C-alpha positions as a printed Julia matrix, in Angstrom:
52×3 Matrix{Float64}:
 -19.61  -9.35   -9.23
 -18.19  -7.39  -12.12
 -15.43  -4.84  -11.74
 -17.63  -2.01  -13.0
 -20.14  -2.69  -10.2
 -17.36  -2.69   -7.6
 -16.04   0.69   -8.64
 -19.4    2.39   -8.41
 -19.67   2.04   -4.62
 -17.87   4.49   -2.37
 -18.47   6.46    0.81
 -17.19  10.01    1.25
 -17.19  10.91    4.96
 -16.49  14.38    6.37
 -13.93  14.15    9.18
 -12.24  16.71   11.42
  -9.28  17.24    9.08
 -11.01  16.88    5.69
 -12.66  13.84    4.11
 -12.23  10.08    4.31
 -13.26   7.81    1.47
 -14.04   4.1     1.58
 -14.69   1.55   -1.12
 -16.67  -1.15    0.73
 -16.49  -3.6    -2.18
 -12.7   -3.33   -2.46
 -11.11  -4.73    0.72
  -8.48  -2.48    2.24
  -9.1    0.37   -0.19
  -9.48   3.55    1.87
  -8.04   7.03    1.62
  -8.44  10.57    2.86
  -7.68  14.14    1.88
  -7.5   17.51    3.59
 -10.25  18.91    1.33
 -12.75  17.5    -1.16
 -10.51  17.91   -4.22
  -7.58  16.25   -2.45
  -9.81  13.42   -1.19
 -10.96  12.7    -4.76
  -7.36  12.78   -6.0
  -6.28  10.38   -3.25
  -9.27   8.11   -3.94
  -8.2    7.81   -7.58
  -4.71   6.92   -6.44
  -6.06   4.25   -4.04
  -8.14   2.75   -6.86
  -5.14   2.69   -9.19
  -3.12   0.81   -6.57
  -5.96  -1.68   -6.04
  -6.26  -2.27   -9.78
  -2.5   -2.73  -10.2
């Protein structure tokens, strides 16, 4: 599995307080935000931590 394929898979899930995001191909990489823009920002941060 190449890294580029791993980063293309994510799930954005509406929840009561905003959005949750999962990256099924990256174990333990999950995040959430209080609105869509914040969820995307937090997802980028979670990816950066996973890549570090």
